[in-house]
C-alpha positions in Angstrom: -7.2 -2.9 6.7 -5.6 0.1 5.8 -3.4 -1.5 3.0 -6.7 -2.6 1.8 -7.8 0.7 1.2 -5.0 1.3 -0.8 -4.8 -0.6 -2.7 -8.6 -0.2 -3.4 -8.5 3.6 -3.9 -5.6 3.1 -7.2 -7.4 0.6 -7.9 -10.2 2.4 -8.6 -9.5 5.7 -9.5 -5.7 5.8 -9.7 -6.0 5.9 -13.4 -8.0 8.0 -15.4 -7.8 9.3 -18.9 -8.2 12.9 -21.1 -11.5 13.8 -22.6 -9.8 13.5 -25.9 -7.8 10.4 -25.6 -9.0 6.2 -24.1 -5.8 5.6 -23.2 -5.4 5.6 -18.5 -2.2 7.0 -17.0 -1.6 7.5 -13.5 -3.1 10.2 -11.7 0.0 10.6 -9.7 1.9 12.6 -12.4 1.4 10.2 -14.9 3.6 8.3 -12.9 3.0 4.5 -13.8 5.3 3.3 -10.9 3.9 5.4 -8.1 0.3 3.7 -8.8 2.2 0.6 -9.2 4.2 0.8 -6.1 1.3 1.3 -4.0 -1.2 -1.4 -5.7 2.1 -3.5 -5.2 2.9 -3.2 -1.3 -1.2 -3.0 -0.5 -1.8 -6.1 -2.0 1.5 -7.5 0.0 0.7 -6.1 3.0 -2.9 -7.7 2.9 -1.5 -11.4 1.9 0.9 -11.1 4.9 -1.6 -9.8 7.1 -3.5 -12.8 6.1 -0.4 -15.4 6.5 0.8 -13.4 10.0 -3.0 -14.1 11.2 -3.0 -17.7 10.4 0.3 -18.1 12.0 -1.2 -16.4 15.4 -4.0 -19.0 15.1 -1.8 -21.9 15.0 0.4 -20.5 17.2 -0.1 -21.7 20.8 -0.3 -25.4 19.2 3.3 -25.2 18.1 5.2 -26.7 21.0 8.9 -26.5 19.4 9.8 -23.1 20.8 12.9 -22.7 18.2 10.2 -23.0 15.5 8.2 -20.2 17.6 11.1 -18.4 18.2 11.7 -18.2 13.8 8.1 -17.0 13.7 8.3 -14.4 16.2 11.5 -12.7 14.5 9.8 -13.2 11.1 7.0 -11.4 11.9 9.0 -8.4 13.5 11.4 -8.5 11.0 8.7 -8.5 8.1 6.7 -5.5 10.1 9.9 -3.5 10.3 10.9 -3.6 6.6 7.1 -3.0 6.2 7.1 0.0 8.3 10.1 1.1 6.0 8.2 0.3 2.4 5.1 2.3 3.9 7.3 5.4 4.6 8.8 5.4 1.2 5.3 4.5 -0.2 4.0 7.2 1.7 6.7 9.9 0.4 6.7 8.6 -3.0 2.9 8.9 -3.2 2.8 12.8 -1.9 5.9 13.9 -3.9 4.3 12.7 -7.4 1.0 14.2 -6.3 2.8 17.7 -5.1 4.1 17.6 -9.1 0.1 16.7 -10.3 -0.8 19.5 -12.4 -5.0 20.4 -11.5 -5.8 19.9 -14.7 -4.8 16.3 -15.1 -7.0 15.0 -12.7 -10.9 14.9 -13.5 -11.6 12.1 -11.7 -9.9 10.4 -8.8 -8.4 13.2 -6.4 -10.3 12.1 -3.7 -9.2 8.3 -4.1 -5.4 9.9 -4.4 -5.9 11.8 -1.6 -7.1 8.7 0.1 -4.1 6.4 -0.8 -1.9 9.5 0.4 -3.7 9.3 4.0 -4.3 5.8 4.5 -0.5 5.0 3.7 0.7 7.5 6.2 -1.7 5.5 9.0 0.0 2.4 7.5 3.5 3.5 8.8 1.8 3.5 12.5 0.2 0.1 12.5 2.5 -1.6 11.0 
């Protein structure tokens, strides 16, 4: 759920434009990589959650203990990796938000703060 919120905040109001221009830019210090990183890990985390949820549903039906072991290790390894990536994402988004000038953000400040907050919560949920 947290990954979906981060993704939705960045897609919905993560890009804005100046009143005098129609060109969109990322609200995080005009750094496109910050928005792309948040959207990317949000989408991939959501898809991974769906995959591992399906694995958990079919887990009792898997009789081979070697396959079970590899699935559990894959889940554990992916969770560890994604915890690290969410930590990097939180630090990156927070740093870029700290360098963003207030006059550059007319709309989307609350969504940017929500993306930062829920990326922090994602560290502990993963």
